[in-house]
N, C-alpha and C positions, 0 to 999 in steps of 0.2 A: 961054188958060185951059182950053179944051176938051181940049187935049192932056195937061195935068196931071191932069185928072179921069179921062181914059182910062187914063193910067199908074197912078193910084191904084187904079182898078177892077181893072186887070190884076194888080197886086201883091196885092190882097186875094184874088182868085180863086186865084192861085198859092199863097198862104199856106194857104188852105182845102184845096187839093189836097194839099199836102205834109203838113199836119197829119192829114188824113183817111187818107192812105196809111199812117200809122204805127199806126192802130187795129188791135186784135187781136180776132178773133171769139172769143167765149166758147164753150168746149166743156166737155162733161161726159163724163169717162171713167168707166165702170163698173169698179170695182176687183175684183180676183180674189176677195176675201172676200164678195162679194155672192151672195145666194141668194134663194129664194122668200120668206123671212121677214126678210131684211136687204138694205139697199142702201147701198153705199159709193160716193160720187161724188168724183172728183178734178177740180177745175177748173184750167184753164190760166192763169188770172189771179186775183189776190187779190180776194175779195169778203167782205163782213162777216157776212151771215146767209144761210142757205139753208133753204127750206121746200118740201115737196112736197104735192101734192094728188093722191090716188089717184082712179082712175076712179069716178065716182058719189059721191064724198065732197063734203061741203059745207064742210069746214074744212081749213085748212092744218096740216101737221104739221112741226114744226121738226126739222132734222137737227143733230147735234152735231158740232162741229169737233174731230176727233181728232188731227190734225196739220195742218201748213200746207197749206191748200187741199184738205183731205180732209174730207168731210162724210158722216156715218153715221146711219142709222136702223135700229133693230132692233125687230121686231114679234113678238108671240106668235102671230100668225096670218099667213097668206100675204098679201103685198102685192098690190094690184090695179092694174095699169097699164092704159092708158098713164098716165104721170105728167106733170103740169104742175109747173114749177119756178118759185118766186118767190124772188128774191134781192135783197140790198141791196148796191149798188155802193159801195165805199169812197169817201167824199166825194161821194156822189150819192144818188139815190133808189132806190125799189124798181122792179124790172122783173119781168115775168112772161112765161114761155115756155110756151105750151100744148102738151101732149102731146109733149114733147121726148124723153122716155125711153119707148120702146115697151113693151108688155106682155111681149113675149118678149125682153127685154134679155139681152145676153150679156156675161159678164165679159170685160174687155179691149176692149170696143167703145167708140168715141168718138162722141158725138152732138153735132152742131153746133146752136147756139142761134139763129143768124141775127142775133145782136146784137153790134155792134162796140163795144168798150170801149177 
């Protein structure tokens, strides 16, 4: 019976390894339309909501989805980075990545979240 238990354990570990290897790290690409007063982020995976928190802010600000996986905020005053991002995973919960977009972000740059989805 011990060999059956060992086999089941090995099968479970192998399954976790295979499932885990298919996960994709969430990235945020700063789109070309971004400037000091607007930020347009493109995600590489589908998420439901995106909010940012500017440096020193106490509240989160929602971004609007303008097209598939593209999230935009426009402000009347310059945005203050670095930016933390809070997002809702489809069929999941909220996740937060602190200071993922630097203050000196550049259009075309891709920033990794460190979160596997």
